[in-house]
N, C-alpha and C positions, 0 to 999 in steps of 0.2 A: 407442554414439553415433557417427554417422557424421562424417565431416570436413565434409560437407555441412550438416548440422544445426549443428554448431558454428560454422561461417561464417555461417550465416544468424542465429544468436543474437547472435554478435559484431556483424554488421552492424546488426542492430535496435537494440541497446543501446549499443554503444560505437563503432561503425565511423565515425560522423561527429563524434566528439570532437575538439576543437581545443585543449583544455587539460586538465590534471589534474583540476580541478573537475568537468568534463563527463564524464571517464572514471569518477570517484567516482559521480557521479549515475546514469550508465548502469549501473553495477555494482549500485549499491543498487535501481534499479528492476528489474533482472533477478532480484535476490534476492527482492524483495517479490513480483514476480509469481509466481515459482516457489513461494514458501512460502505466500502468501495468495490471490493472485487465481486461480490455476488450481484449487485446491481449492474456493474459493468457487463458481467457475463450474460445476464439476462437482455440487456439491450443489445449486445452483440449477436445473441441468437435471434432476435427479432430481424435485424438487418440481414443476417444469413439467410433466414426463412424467406426473406423478400427478395432473395436472388442477388444480393450485392456481395462483394468481397469484404471480409472482415479481417483486421489485423489487430492483434492485442499484444501489449507489451507492458513490462514492469520496469519503472525506471528506478534504479538503486545508486546512482552515482552521486556521492555526497559533494555538494558545491563547495569550493573553498570559502565562500561567503558565509557558510554556516560556522565556521571555527569561532568559538567563543560566544556563539549567539544561541545554539541549541545543543542539548547534550551530545556527547560523543557517540552513544549508541544509535542515534538516529541516522539511518542511512541517507534517506532523501525524503523530505516532506511533500504534502500535496501541493501541486503546481510548482515544484522545483525545476521541472523539466522545461518550462516555459523560456527561460534564458537560454537553454540549450538549443531548443528548437527554433525559436524566433529571434534570438539575440538580446543583449542587454539593453538596447534602447527602449524595449517594451516595459522594462522595470524602472528605468531611470526617468521617465517622464520626458524623454526627449523626442516623442513622437508627435 
């Protein structure tokens, strides 16, 4: 990794941070993008190139069940959308 790449990544995610919370949020965005978004975009491109329609979304709705369980700065965690898409029975073991 070149210093130019490191500088660009830093500038994109942390460079304009004015406090520790913004540094934390920028770092979390960088980690999330590298672990989830980049691979999702790659898979979407493969499906698109195969001639299939592709839809991409980012779920940011904080579920009420997160209150008191996860820190307030967390918008939505991985898989939080499942209850909204399929309903709570899939999470409660009622199926």
